[in-house]
C-alpha positions as CSV (number, residue, x, y, z in Angstrom):
1,M,-54.0,23.0,-35.1
2,L,-54.5,21.3,-31.6
3,Y,-51.7,22.1,-29.1
4,L,-51.3,19.9,-26.1
5,S,-48.9,21.1,-23.4
6,S,-48.0,17.7,-22.0
7,L,-48.3,13.9,-22.4
8,D,-50.8,13.9,-19.6
9,E,-53.1,16.3,-21.5
10,A,-52.7,14.0,-24.6
11,Q,-53.6,10.8,-22.9
12,E,-57.2,10.5,-24.2
13,I,-56.0,11.2,-27.8
14,I,-53.2,8.7,-27.5
15,R,-55.7,6.1,-26.2
16,A,-58.1,6.9,-29.0
17,L,-55.4,6.3,-31.6
18,S,-54.0,3.2,-30.0
19,A,-56.4,0.9,-32.0
20,P,-55.1,0.2,-35.5
21,M,-58.6,0.3,-36.9
22,R,-59.2,3.8,-35.6
23,M,-55.9,4.8,-37.2
24,E,-57.2,3.5,-40.5
25,I,-60.4,5.5,-40.0
26,M,-58.4,8.7,-39.5
27,K,-56.4,8.0,-42.7
28,I,-59.6,7.7,-44.7
29,I,-61.3,10.8,-43.4
30,Y,-58.2,12.9,-43.8
31,A,-57.9,11.7,-47.4
32,T,-61.7,12.3,-48.0
33,P,-63.2,14.5,-45.3
34,G,-67.0,14.1,-44.9
35,V,-67.3,10.4,-45.8
36,S,-70.3,8.5,-44.5
37,M,-70.3,5.9,-41.8
38,N,-71.6,3.4,-44.4
39,Y,-68.6,4.2,-46.6
40,L,-66.2,3.5,-43.7
41,A,-67.9,0.2,-42.9
42,K,-67.8,-1.0,-46.5
43,T,-64.2,0.2,-47.1
44,L,-62.9,-1.4,-43.8
45,G,-65.0,-4.5,-43.9
46,L,-66.7,-3.8,-40.6
47,T,-70.3,-3.8,-39.4
48,N,-72.0,-0.5,-38.9
49,S,-72.1,-1.0,-35.1
50,A,-68.3,-1.6,-35.1
51,V,-67.7,1.6,-37.1
52,S,-70.0,3.5,-34.8
53,M,-68.0,2.3,-31.7
54,H,-64.7,3.4,-33.2
55,V,-65.9,6.7,-34.4
56,S,-67.5,7.5,-31.0
57,K,-64.1,7.0,-29.4
58,L,-62.6,9.4,-31.9
59,V,-65.4,12.0,-31.3
60,A,-64.9,11.7,-27.5
61,A,-61.2,12.5,-27.9
62,G,-62.1,15.6,-30.0
63,L,-60.4,14.2,-33.1
64,V,-63.4,14.0,-35.5
65,Q,-66.9,15.4,-35.8
66,I,-70.1,14.1,-37.2
67,Q,-72.6,16.0,-39.3
68,T,-75.9,14.7,-40.7
69,S,-77.0,15.1,-44.2
70,S,-80.0,14.0,-46.3
71,G,-79.6,10.7,-48.1
72,K,-81.6,8.4,-50.3
73,R,-82.8,6.5,-47.3
74,G,-83.2,9.2,-44.7
75,T,-80.2,10.9,-43.0
76,M,-76.5,10.0,-43.4
77,K,-73.8,10.6,-40.8
78,L,-70.7,12.2,-42.3
79,V,-67.4,12.1,-40.5
80,S,-64.7,14.8,-40.8
81,P,-61.4,15.6,-39.0
82,C,-61.3,18.4,-36.5
83,H,-57.6,19.4,-36.7
84,D,-55.1,19.8,-39.5
85,R,-52.3,18.9,-37.1
86,I,-51.7,18.0,-33.5
87,V,-48.7,19.2,-31.6
88,I,-47.7,17.5,-28.2
89,D,-45.1,19.2,-26.0
90,M,-43.0,16.4,-24.8
91,L,-41.0,18.4,-22.3
92,P,-42.0,17.9,-18.7
93,E,-43.9,20.9,-17.2
94,L,-41.9,22.8,-14.6
95,P,-43.6,24.1,-11.5
96,K,-44.9,27.6,-12.2
97,E,-46.8,30.3,-10.6
98,E,-50.5,30.8,-11.3
99,E,-51.1,32.2,-14.7
100,H,-52.7,35.6,-14.9
101,F,-54.3,36.7,-18.2
102,Y,-57.1,38.6,-19.8
103,L,-59.1,37.0,-22.6
104,D,-61.3,38.7,-25.2
105,D,-63.0,37.7,-28.4
106,I,-63.2,40.4,-31.1
107,K,-65.7,39.8,-33.9
108,I,-64.4,39.8,-37.4
109,G,-66.6,42.8,-38.3
110,Y,-65.3,45.0,-35.4
111,F,-62.4,46.4,-37.4
112,I,-61.7,50.1,-36.7
113,A,-60.0,50.9,-40.0
114,C,-59.5,49.4,-43.4
115,N,-58.2,50.0,-46.9
116,V,-58.9,47.1,-49.3
117,T,-59.0,46.3,-53.0
118,P,-61.2,43.8,-54.9
119,T,-61.7,41.0,-55.0
120,C,-63.3,41.8,-51.6
121,G,-66.4,41.5,-49.6
122,L,-67.9,40.7,-46.2
123,S,-71.0,38.9,-45.0
124,T,-73.1,38.3,-41.9
125,P,-74.3,34.8,-41.2
126,E,-77.6,35.7,-42.9
127,H,-76.6,37.6,-46.0
128,L,-73.8,39.4,-48.0
129,I,-73.2,43.1,-47.0
130,G,-73.6,45.3,-50.0
131,A,-72.4,44.0,-53.3
132,M,-69.5,41.7,-54.1
133,D,-66.2,43.6,-54.8
134,D,-67.7,46.9,-53.5
135,I,-65.1,48.5,-51.2
136,N,-67.9,50.8,-49.9
137,A,-69.6,47.9,-48.2
138,F,-66.8,47.9,-45.6
139,T,-68.1,51.3,-44.5
140,F,-71.7,50.2,-44.0
141,P,-72.9,50.0,-40.4
142,E,-73.7,46.4,-41.0
143,H,-70.0,45.6,-41.1
144,F,-70.0,45.1,-37.3
145,D,-72.2,42.0,-37.9
146,A,-69.8,40.5,-40.4
147,G,-68.6,36.9,-39.7
148,I,-66.3,36.7,-42.7
149,L,-64.3,39.2,-44.8
150,W,-61.9,39.0,-47.6
151,F,-59.7,41.3,-49.8
152,T,-56.9,41.0,-52.4
153,S,-54.6,43.7,-51.0
154,G,-54.7,46.3,-48.3
155,Y,-55.4,46.0,-44.6
156,V,-57.8,45.8,-41.8
157,E,-57.1,47.1,-38.2
158,Y,-58.5,46.0,-34.9
159,G,-58.3,47.7,-31.6
160,L,-57.3,45.1,-29.0
161,P,-58.6,45.6,-25.5
162,N,-56.0,46.6,-22.9
163,H,-57.2,45.6,-19.4
164,L,-53.8,46.1,-17.8
165,Q,-53.8,48.0,-14.5
166,A,-51.1,50.0,-12.9
167,G,-48.4,47.6,-11.7
168,Q,-49.2,44.9,-14.1
169,R,-46.6,44.0,-16.9
170,L,-47.6,42.4,-20.2
171,R,-45.3,39.3,-20.7
172,E,-47.0,37.6,-23.6
173,L,-49.7,38.3,-26.2
174,Q,-51.5,35.6,-28.1
175,I,-53.8,36.4,-31.1
176,S,-55.7,33.5,-32.6
177,F,-57.7,33.6,-35.9
178,E,-58.9,31.4,-38.8
179,I,-57.3,32.7,-42.0
180,S,-56.5,31.9,-45.6
181,S,-55.5,33.5,-48.9
182,E,-58.1,35.1,-51.2
183,Y,-58.5,33.8,-54.7
184,P,-61.3,34.6,-57.1
185,G,-63.1,31.3,-56.5
186,F,-60.7,29.1,-54.6
187,N,-57.2,27.6,-55.0
188,K,-55.5,25.6,-52.3
189,D,-52.1,26.3,-53.9
190,Y,-52.2,30.1,-53.8
191,P,-49.6,31.6,-51.4
192,S,-50.1,34.9,-49.9
193,D,-47.7,37.0,-47.7
194,I,-49.8,38.2,-44.8
195,H,-48.1,40.9,-42.8
196,F,-48.8,41.6,-39.1
197,S,-48.1,44.7,-37.1
198,L,-49.0,46.1,-33.7
199,N,-49.0,49.9,-33.1
200,Q,-47.2,50.3,-36.4
201,T,-44.4,48.0,-35.4
202,P,-44.0,45.1,-37.9
203,L,-44.2,41.8,-36.3
204,G,-43.5,39.6,-39.3
205,V,-44.9,37.9,-42.3
206,W,-46.7,34.5,-42.5
207,V,-47.2,32.9,-45.9
208,S,-50.7,31.5,-46.2
209,P,-50.6,28.3,-48.4
210,G,-53.9,28.9,-50.2
211,D,-57.6,29.6,-50.4
212,Y,-59.7,26.6,-49.5
213,G,-63.0,25.6,-51.2
214,D,-62.8,21.9,-51.9
215,R,-65.7,21.4,-49.3
216,K,-68.1,23.4,-47.2
217,G,-66.8,25.0,-44.0
218,H,-67.9,22.8,-41.1
219,I,-70.0,25.7,-39.6
220,S,-70.6,28.0,-42.5
221,P,-74.3,28.8,-43.2
222,A,-76.1,26.4,-45.5
223,W,-76.8,29.2,-48.0
224,W,-73.1,30.2,-48.3
225,P,-72.2,29.8,-52.1
226,E,-69.9,27.0,-52.9
227,S,-67.9,29.2,-55.2
228,L,-66.7,31.4,-52.3
229,N,-64.1,30.9,-49.6
230,Q,-65.1,28.0,-47.4
231,Y,-62.6,27.6,-44.5
232,G,-59.1,28.5,-43.4
233,L,-56.4,27.5,-41.0
234,L,-56.5,28.2,-37.3
235,K,-53.3,30.1,-36.5
236,T,-52.0,31.8,-33.3
237,L,-49.6,34.7,-33.4
238,I,-47.5,34.8,-30.2
239,I,-45.4,37.7,-29.0
240,N,-43.3,37.0,-25.9
241,A,-39.9,37.7,-24.4
242,E,-38.0,35.7,-27.0
243,G,-39.6,37.1,-30.2
244,T,-42.7,36.8,-32.4
245,Y,-43.9,33.3,-33.5
246,M,-46.7,31.6,-35.4
247,D,-48.2,28.7,-33.5
248,G,-45.2,28.7,-31.1
249,G,-42.8,27.1,-33.5
250,L,-42.3,29.3,-36.6
251,R,-40.3,32.3,-35.8
252,L,-41.5,35.4,-37.6
253,S,-39.3,38.1,-36.2
254,D,-37.0,39.2,-33.3
255,V,-39.7,41.7,-32.1
256,T,-40.3,40.9,-28.3
257,I,-43.1,42.0,-26.1
258,D,-40.9,44.4,-24.4
259,D,-40.0,46.1,-27.7
260,L,-43.6,47.0,-28.1
261,G,-43.5,49.1,-24.9
262,I,-47.1,48.4,-23.9
263,D,-48.3,49.5,-20.4
264,Y,-51.7,50.1,-18.8
265,N,-52.0,53.4,-20.7
266,S,-51.3,52.1,-24.2
267,R,-53.6,51.6,-27.1
268,M,-53.1,48.4,-29.1
269,I,-53.8,48.6,-32.8
270,F,-53.4,45.3,-34.6
271,R,-53.1,45.3,-38.4
272,I,-53.5,42.4,-40.8
273,A,-52.2,43.4,-44.3
274,V,-51.3,42.2,-47.7
275,P,-49.3,44.9,-49.4
276,Q,-49.6,45.2,-53.2
277,D,-45.8,45.1,-53.6
278,T,-45.2,42.0,-51.5
279,A,-43.8,38.9,-53.3
280,N,-46.9,36.9,-53.0
281,C,-49.9,39.2,-53.1
282,G,-52.5,36.5,-52.7
283,G,-55.0,38.3,-50.5
284,C,-56.5,37.5,-47.1
285,T,-59.7,36.0,-45.8
286,L,-60.7,36.1,-42.2
287,F,-63.3,33.6,-40.8
288,G,-65.2,34.4,-37.6
289,E,-68.1,33.0,-35.8
290,Q,-70.6,30.9,-37.9
291,F,-68.1,30.7,-40.8
292,G,-65.3,28.3,-41.7
293,D,-64.3,25.4,-39.5
294,Y,-63.8,26.8,-36.0
295,N,-66.6,29.1,-35.0
296,Q,-64.2,31.5,-33.4
297,A,-63.7,35.3,-33.5
298,I,-60.3,36.8,-33.2
299,R,-59.2,35.6,-29.7
300,V,-56.8,37.7,-27.7
301,K,-55.1,36.4,-24.7
302,A,-52.9,38.9,-22.8
303,L,-50.7,37.2,-20.1
304,Y,-49.3,39.5,-17.4
305,E,-47.4,39.5,-14.2
């Protein structure tokens, strides 16, 4: 998801989509991600140079990305969308004080505790760690190098950095990650209840729609087997003075940042879990750097005053 905080911030995207032909291109690549430039030209009845011009406008706006692939006559340029949705905040921005925050990226393999059940596994960008469905692989020292992990039920825990100093008050915590369900193979219609907690305080449950494998992840290693999880959804868990939300719009619970009682002395232990007794025990896959679509670790933004 791409979040734009104002119309001013969205101007370039609005301009890029103002041409009817570029809207038609977006419709095609969302229906069939990874189509070639030649396919677009033939389908839309345009010259290759005209298609290149339109696609370059969409690339400049951050709406699509181009990858090259080997074809019968050299290389082909394949076009795919960058975002599953775009949210534009239409409310005018009010004058506000300078924002103060700490920002950290935590690698997927940097979990501090886990208890998982098969199907499960984890991998570095170069190779699988241990054997498939071997829970002991999660204890191997190599787990710190993991860029992806998955499990059917259980949990993983991460220690979140606490940079707060005396006199600073945490007012909002944002935790962003690429995530999906875990199906033996893949299944886009496979809901999973993924539970989140911080310092053993339940934050809420988000239902992952499925496990995605209809195409390769945009940045996954070339050797990554097509039979395994390919990409997820980029989600942001937000805890603030009003409650706990997913992506700012879906309310997960009434737990507020003050309810957590975090100060400069506090540890912050973040748990992602799929309990065996939850209604939809569909597992969890976490994608980090060099896997999935977003090339992002678990990103933690702590806003303070």
